[in-house]
C-alpha positions as CSV (number, residue, x, y, z in Angstrom):
1,M,9.8,16.8,8.7
2,A,6.6,15.6,10.5
3,A,7.1,12.0,9.7
4,Q,10.8,12.2,10.5
5,V,10.1,13.5,14.0
6,R,7.6,10.7,14.6
7,R,10.1,8.1,13.3
8,M,12.9,9.4,15.5
9,R,10.6,9.5,18.6
10,Q,9.5,6.0,18.0
11,A,13.0,4.8,17.3
12,A,14.1,6.3,20.6
13,G,11.3,4.3,22.3
14,L,9.6,7.5,23.5
15,T,5.9,8.2,23.8
16,L,4.5,11.6,22.9
17,A,4.2,12.5,26.6
18,E,7.8,11.5,27.2
19,L,9.2,13.6,24.3
20,A,7.0,16.5,25.6
21,A,8.5,16.2,29.0
22,R,12.1,16.0,27.6
23,S,11.7,18.9,25.2
24,G,9.4,21.2,27.2
25,I,7.0,21.3,24.3
26,S,3.4,20.5,25.1
27,K,1.9,17.2,24.0
28,P,-0.8,18.8,21.9
29,M,1.9,20.9,20.1
30,L,4.0,17.8,19.5
31,S,1.0,16.0,18.1
32,K,0.4,19.0,15.7
33,I,4.1,18.8,14.6
34,E,4.0,15.0,14.0
35,N,0.8,15.4,12.0
36,A,2.1,18.4,9.9
37,N,-0.6,20.6,11.3
38,T,1.8,23.4,12.3
39,S,5.1,25.0,11.5
40,C,8.0,25.0,13.9
41,S,10.1,27.9,15.0
42,L,13.9,27.5,15.1
43,T,13.7,27.4,18.9
44,T,11.2,24.5,18.8
45,L,13.3,22.6,16.3
46,A,16.4,23.0,18.5
47,R,14.4,21.8,21.6
48,L,13.2,18.7,19.6
49,A,16.7,17.9,18.3
50,D,18.1,18.2,21.8
51,A,15.4,16.0,23.3
52,L,16.0,13.4,20.6
53,D,19.8,13.8,20.9
54,V,20.2,14.4,17.2
55,P,21.4,17.4,15.1
56,V,18.7,19.7,13.9
57,T,19.5,18.9,10.3
58,S,18.5,15.2,10.9
59,L,14.9,16.4,11.4
60,F,14.9,17.3,7.7
61,R,16.6,14.3,6.2
62,G,14.6,13.0,3.3
63,A,12.3,16.0,3.2
64,D,13.7,17.3,0.0
65,D,14.2,13.9,-1.7
66,Q,12.3,13.5,-4.9
67,R,9.4,11.1,-4.4
68,E,8.0,8.9,-7.1
69,A,4.4,8.9,-8.2
70,V,2.6,7.1,-11.1
71,F,-0.5,8.7,-12.7
72,T,-2.6,6.6,-15.1
73,P,-5.4,8.5,-16.8
74,A,-8.7,6.6,-17.2
75,G,-8.5,4.1,-20.0
76,A,-4.7,4.5,-20.4
77,G,-3.4,1.6,-18.3
78,A,-1.2,-1.0,-20.1
79,R,-3.0,-4.2,-21.0
80,I,-1.2,-7.1,-19.4
81,V,-1.3,-10.6,-21.0
82,A,-1.4,-13.1,-18.1
83,R,-2.8,-16.5,-17.2
84,G,-6.5,-16.2,-17.9
85,T,-6.3,-13.7,-20.8
86,R,-7.3,-16.4,-23.3
87,V,-10.5,-17.2,-21.3
88,G,-11.9,-13.7,-21.1
89,H,-9.9,-12.2,-18.2
90,D,-8.5,-8.7,-18.9
91,Y,-5.7,-7.2,-16.8
92,T,-5.0,-3.5,-16.9
93,L,-1.9,-2.2,-15.1
94,L,-2.9,0.9,-13.2
95,G,0.6,1.6,-11.9
96,G,3.5,0.2,-10.1
97,L,6.0,1.8,-7.7
98,R,9.5,0.5,-7.3
99,G,12.2,1.7,-5.0
100,P,13.9,1.1,-1.7
101,H,10.7,1.5,0.3
102,K,7.8,1.2,-2.2
103,R,7.1,-1.9,-4.2
104,M,3.5,-2.1,-5.4
105,E,1.5,-3.0,-8.4
106,A,-2.2,-2.2,-9.0
107,H,-4.4,-3.9,-11.7
108,L,-8.0,-3.5,-12.7
109,V,-9.1,-7.0,-13.5
110,T,-12.2,-7.7,-15.7
111,L,-13.7,-11.1,-16.1
112,T,-16.2,-11.3,-18.9
113,E,-16.5,-15.0,-19.9
114,R,-17.5,-18.1,-18.0
115,S,-14.8,-20.7,-18.1
116,E,-14.4,-24.3,-16.9
117,T,-10.8,-23.6,-16.0
118,F,-9.7,-20.8,-13.9
119,P,-6.1,-19.7,-13.5
120,L,-4.6,-20.1,-10.1
121,F,-2.0,-17.6,-8.9
122,Q,0.9,-17.8,-6.5
123,H,3.4,-14.9,-6.0
124,P,5.4,-13.1,-3.3
125,G,3.9,-10.3,-1.4
126,T,0.5,-9.4,0.0
127,E,-2.5,-8.9,-2.2
128,L,-5.7,-6.8,-1.7
129,I,-8.7,-7.6,-3.9
130,Y,-11.5,-5.0,-3.9
131,M,-14.7,-5.9,-5.7
132,L,-16.2,-3.3,-8.0
133,E,-18.8,-5.2,-10.0
134,G,-20.3,-8.7,-10.3
135,E,-20.1,-11.6,-7.9
136,M,-17.5,-14.4,-7.7
137,V,-16.3,-17.1,-5.3
138,Y,-12.6,-16.6,-4.7
139,D,-10.4,-19.3,-3.2
140,H,-7.2,-18.8,-1.1
141,G,-5.7,-22.1,0.1
142,E,-8.5,-24.1,1.6
143,A,-10.9,-21.1,2.2
144,S,-13.5,-19.7,-0.1
145,Y,-15.0,-16.2,-0.1
146,T,-18.1,-15.0,-1.9
147,M,-17.3,-11.6,-3.1
148,R,-19.7,-8.8,-4.1
149,P,-19.2,-5.1,-4.8
150,G,-17.6,-3.4,-1.8
151,D,-16.1,-6.6,-0.4
152,A,-12.3,-6.7,0.2
153,L,-10.0,-9.7,0.6
154,Q,-6.4,-9.3,1.7
155,L,-4.3,-12.4,1.3
156,D,-0.8,-13.8,1.4
157,G,0.2,-14.1,-2.3
158,E,2.3,-17.2,-1.7
159,G,-0.9,-19.2,-0.9
160,I,-2.5,-20.6,-4.0
161,H,-5.4,-18.4,-5.0
162,G,-7.8,-17.5,-7.7
163,P,-11.5,-17.3,-8.8
164,R,-13.5,-20.6,-8.4
165,D,-16.9,-19.5,-9.5
166,L,-17.9,-16.5,-11.7
167,A,-21.5,-16.1,-10.4
168,T,-22.5,-12.8,-11.9
169,L,-20.7,-11.4,-15.0
170,P,-19.1,-9.1,-15.8
171,I,-16.8,-9.0,-12.8
172,R,-14.4,-6.2,-12.1
173,F,-12.1,-5.9,-9.2
174,L,-9.0,-3.9,-8.1
175,S,-6.0,-6.1,-7.3
176,V,-3.1,-4.4,-5.4
177,V,0.0,-6.4,-4.7
178,A,2.5,-5.1,-2.2
179,Y,5.9,-6.7,-2.2
180,S,8.5,-6.8,0.6
181,A,11.9,-5.2,0.0
182,G,13.6,-7.0,-2.9
183,A,10.6,-9.3,-3.8
184,G,9.0,-6.8,-6.1
185,D,12.1,-6.5,-8.2
186,Q,11.6,-10.2,-9.3
187,T,8.4,-9.6,-11.1
């Protein structure tokens, strides 16, 4: 319900202070409600619904919908054969969510061999690369990034990208690709 109240307030173009004034509920209390830090009485729910000009039941829409989750125990991710597999690149699928609002894939990528040829990638969506081990130079379009453990690179997947130099092996990084609605269903 907390997220629904926030969404409805924002959709109505109201600030927290404006909704507080309309509903007669204090701003700190509204903040607690929107952050799921308190439970609401029926009276409070009715005041919120009136202030938002919606039925009380709409505050609970989606609250009881079943939500998807993917759990992958350590070492149990599916090995993916992709460009680069033949030159010592290992891709392990950690999980992927699909649905009307969630489209995401996460891979643990391990690079263990030096290669003269590195695969280049181009795909829909936004990718986050988070370095866990080793050092590499990673290209995206015309830019190059030296990446070490703890470094993160977020990029537009439609730009040509991939590792250019494997400086310190082995290299391990987390790759998370988030697709826009409809795009993730194409992969």
